[in-house]
C-alpha positions, 0 to 999 in steps of 0.5 A: 499500499502505497502511502502519499501522506508519507511519501516526502510529505512534510505536513500534515493537512492542516499545515502543521509540519510532522517534524519540529523546528528550533525552539523550546519544546517539550519532547519524549525521547524515543531513542539515542543514536550514534551517528555518521554521514558520508562525509565523514571518514571511516571511524573518525567520529560520531553526533551523538542524536536524540530521537523525539517526539512532541506531546500527542496532538489531537487531529494530528497524523505523523509519521509511521513509527519506524517507516512501518505502516503496522506499528502506527503513527507517532502522535506527534512531531518527531525530530533528531537532535544533535546534542553537539552542532559538531561531530565529537571525534578525538583531537586537541584543542589550540592550547593543545588540551586533548579531547576525547571522542568519547568522554565527550560522548559520555558526557552528553549522555551524563546531561540526561541522567541528571536532567531524567534524575537518573545519575545512579544509572551514570555512575552505576555502569563505570567500566562496564562497557567495552566501547561506547557503541556498547555504552549507548546501546545500554543507554537506550536498553536502561529505562533512564528516558523511557516515559518522562518528558523533558524541555530543551531548547533546540537551534537549528540551521536551514538547508534544503533537501532534495525533495525541495523542502526546507529542513533544519538541521537541529542542535543544542545550542552552545551553553553561554554561562555557567548553570544554565540547560540546554535538557531538563526534566519537564517539572523542573522549578526552578528553570535552568534551560537557557532561552532560545534566542532567534539571532543565536540560535537559528540560521536561515537559509540565504539564497545561493548562485548556481555555479555548479552541478556538483553536490552541495554540502549539506547542513549536517556535513559541517566540519569537527570545531574542537573549540566549540566541542564541549558546552559547560558541564552540568 
């Protein structure tokens, strides 16, 4: 059965996008994944992605879960958020400080654990997993984020998709002061969530002159920036 609503569609009949956009959201985490794009060298690094969904929206018809009609549809808008705009990899800062890919990814998971009030899980798995891939698998198998809602500030950059729609490369914004967070429990009081600022956290697609017919670099294909790879720790 062919679904024309899911074949590249970006919004419901009522015009509400099926995918979240930059801003402040209340979201649940459906899964966490490590991801590489084609421009990245094999084994060079990873993006850490949070696969998220909004609360159910009345009358909304979301994408099929896992693109599988038998699983039904998402009840809310979904999105894929990078925990950092630039991918994690081993390297050095200009001052010579060593940066560990796996350590930075573990720090990002620690922030999710703290937002979920489950730092106990983070401590309990010390030296339990041999690889970062195993660590993320273990995190997904845990109950740390399941059934919980989080407030998140999501930054993003527009880009043109191959189907002609405008897409959003979504990522957590860099924190500008100690004490701020970009993810916290929905009920957190007082809130320490960094406020969404469109001037700083949203990059619009600029018209470009066509100069050739080569492949364009998409918004996902950002160079690694070791200076901006680490947010303030919680």
